[in-house]
N, C-alpha and C positions, 0 to 999 in steps of 0.2 A: 708735623707729627702725624703719622698714620695710626689710626685706631682700627684694629682688626678683631673680628669675631672668632669663635672657636674653630671655624672652617678656613680662616685666612682671608675672608672677604673684607674689604675696606668699608668701615661704617662712616656715615656722615650725619650731621645734625638733621633731625626730622625724619630719620629712617624708622621703619617698623622692624622690630626684632622679635624672635620667638625664644622662649625659655627652653633649654635642653635638659633640665633636671629639676625635680621638685625642690623648691627653695623655701625654707622656713625663715620668715623675715622677723628680725629681732624687734620686739616692741609692738608687733601687730598680731592680731588673732588669725589673720588670713595667711594661707600658704600659697605661694605661686606654684601652680601645677605645670608639669611638663607640657609643652605645646601652646601655652598661653601667649598671646601676642601683646606686645607693648608698643604703643604708637608714639611718635614724636619724641624720640630720645634726644638728649643734649649731651654733647661731648664735654669732658672735664679737662683739667690741666694734666691729669694722669692718663697715660695711654691705655691702662688696664681697667678703667672704670668709665661708666656712663651714668647719667642721671635720667630718671624717668618718673612719671607720675602714675600713681595707683590710687584711684579714688581722689581724695583730697591730700594725700601724702606724697611728698617728693622723696624718692629713695635712690641710693647709689648702688649699682650692681656691677659685678666683675664681668668683663667681656668673655671670660672663658666659659661662662654658663649661658651665653647668648649666641644665636645665629641669625643672620640677616634673613628677613622674611618677606 
């Protein structure tokens, strides 16, 4: 299964990605700003989602809002 970012680049476990749009995270006071880098992503069973860690929280993000950085 190939997981692709918004530009069509293939993502792998441990990659660093950049957020392409301001995202309000449900249940958190923090908003992910455009251009923020997220390190060490983990692929999930779904090709449209990846897991990442923000602070102490694990969140799942859609790949259409990410680009490989």
